[in-house]
N, C-alpha and C positions, 0 to 999 in steps of 0.2 A: 202403419198397420203391420203387425208381426204375425200374420197368418199366411199359410202357404196357399198360393193361387195358381191356377193353370195359365196358359198363354192367353186365354180369353178373359181372364179376370175372375173366373168362378172359383169358389173355395174347393180345395182338395178334400177337406174333411168338414162336413156339415156341422159337426160338434164344436167347431171353432167359432160358430156364429153366436152373436148376441145382438141386442137391439142397437147398441152403440155402433157396432160394425155395420149393421144394416143401414143406419143413417149415413155412414161414410160411403158405403157402396151406392146408395141412392144419390148422394151428392155428386159422385163421379158420373152418374147417369143423368144429371140435371133434373132430378125428381125431388120435390119437396113433399116428404111423406105426410099424408093426412090419414084420418081414421079409415077411409075406404082402402087405401094402400095397405095399411097394417092388417086389415081384415083378410085380404088375399094372402099377404106374406105369412101370417100365422096359420092360415088354412093350408098353404103349401107345406109348411113344416109339419103340421099335424098329420096330414095325409102321408107325407114321406115317412114319418116315424111309425105310422101304423102299418105301412106296406113294405118299406125298405127301398122303394123306388120313387123317383121324382114323378109326381102326379101329372097326368096330361091335363090340358086345359079343359077338356070335356068333363073331367071329374070335379074340377074346381067350379065350373058353371053349374053342374048338377047340385052341388052343395049350396052355392049361392042362391039358386032357385028355391031350395028348401028353406033357407034361412032368411032371405031378403025379398023373395018374389021374383017373378019373371023379368021385370024391368031391369034388374041388375045382374041377371044371369045371361048376359049376351057378350059376344066377342067385342062388340062396339064399346061396351062399358069397360071391359078389361083393357082394351087398347087405348081407351081414353086415359086410363090411369098409367099405363105402361106403353107409351107410343111406339117403341121399337120392338114390342112383342112380349108376350107372356114368358116364353122361354129365355129370351135374351135379357130381359130386365127383371121381371118379377121373380123368376127362379134364382137369378144371380143375387138379387137383394135379399132373398130369403135364405141365402147361404147354401144353396144346392150345388151339386156338381153340375157340370155341363150336361143338360138334358140329352138323352140318347138321340132324339131327332136332330138336334143341332150338331151333335158329335158326328152323325152320319153325313151331314152336309159339309163338314170341315175337310 
């Protein structure tokens, strides 16, 4: 993989992302991407390119509630898909930079 990544494995430039890279990043995280994973990954990217910042989980859940209903708009649902966390796995696989909240914890 010839893209620049930070020490935590996040892309330095989200424009370097594509779905092939996402599959590679997911494999590194031991995640087999399915339709539900892709929905969240594409939503993260969509909201990022609308606002210029990595969306917080609450914004993702709000959109999921609108699009899929309340049963899939929960932290439990997201953590079922990304067991080590939205910021740590979903954002990384979506090609985001290290989310600010995680950056503050480093």
